[in-house]
N, C-alpha and C positions, 0 to 999 in steps of 0.2 A: 481456573480454564481463562485465557483470554484469547484478542483476539491481536492477529501478528501480522507485520508485513517485516520482507529479510532477504538476506542472502545466505541461499545455505550454505553449508561445510563443506567442503568441495567433497565429494562422492554421495551426501546427502538428497534424500528427496524430504525430508521433513525437518533436521535437526537445523534452524539457525543459528548462523555465525554473530554469538551474542556483540562485537564490537558492530556491525548491521544488521539491527533489528531494530523495530520499535513496536513496541504493541499498544492499544488502545482498549480504552475502554467502552463499552454498550454506548453510553450517551453520544459520543465520539465517531460513532460507529455511524449512527442513527443521523447525525446532522454532515455527516459526509456520504451520504446515500444518495442523493441528488446526482453527485459526483461520479460517485462509484458508479453506479448506476448510466451512466450519459459513456463512463469508460471503457466497464465491461461489453454492451453492446457493439462500438470499437472494436474492441479487442478480441473478441469473441469469445468471451471468457462470461461467467457467472461469479458476479459477488452477494453472494446470502451470507445472513450472518451464521450460519452452517456449514459453511461448503468451505471450498477452496480454490485458489485459482494459479499459477504461473504466468508472469507478462513477460516477453521476450523479443528483441525486435522492434518492429512497428507498435506490436501492444504496449509494450514498455514505454514507447518515445509519447505514445496518447494519452497513456497513464500521467508523464511527467506534465506533458502541456494541461491538464485536466488539472491536476490538485495545482498546478502554480498560478492557473486563473480561479484559483475558490481563495475567496478572502474570510478566511477565519475571524479575521477581526470585530465584523460583524455576526460572528459563530453567539449563544445562548451556553456554548462552553466554553469554560477558559483553558480547557488544558488542549485544544484544537489550532491554536495558533504554533504553540511546542512541537505540536503531531504532523503539522504540516512542515514545517524544517528537519524535523527529524525523516520523512518519509521520504523526502525531494531529494536532501544527503544520500540515503541508503539507493534510491531508488540510480540518481547519477553516478554512483557510482556501479553500479551493477551495470546499468548502462556504457559506461567506460571501458569496466574489465569483461565486458562480453558476457556474465554473470546472468541468470534468470532470478528475480525479484518475484519471489511467493508469497501468495495471504493465506492465511490458514484461519479459520473462524474458528467459531467456539466451538 
């Protein structure tokens, strides 16, 4: 099982498009937790390790802004910078194409 962010395949609510999907391990999720908690509150979503959430419209823009302001170079987890880059690529594509961005926990 993995923690995933991505754009669903057209017509699906759970299957993510492989070209627009990024998964992370629990250590990166925990490093990102303060950013996710702030974003979840702003977007009226709940992002916990075992839950799921959908970001669209203002909530998606809030996620993009929060992740953009997160500085993983200070992170103890080396994969965090790569994750940030991929998550922003996918989130920006979701926004530009008016598609939702899904979060799927463990």
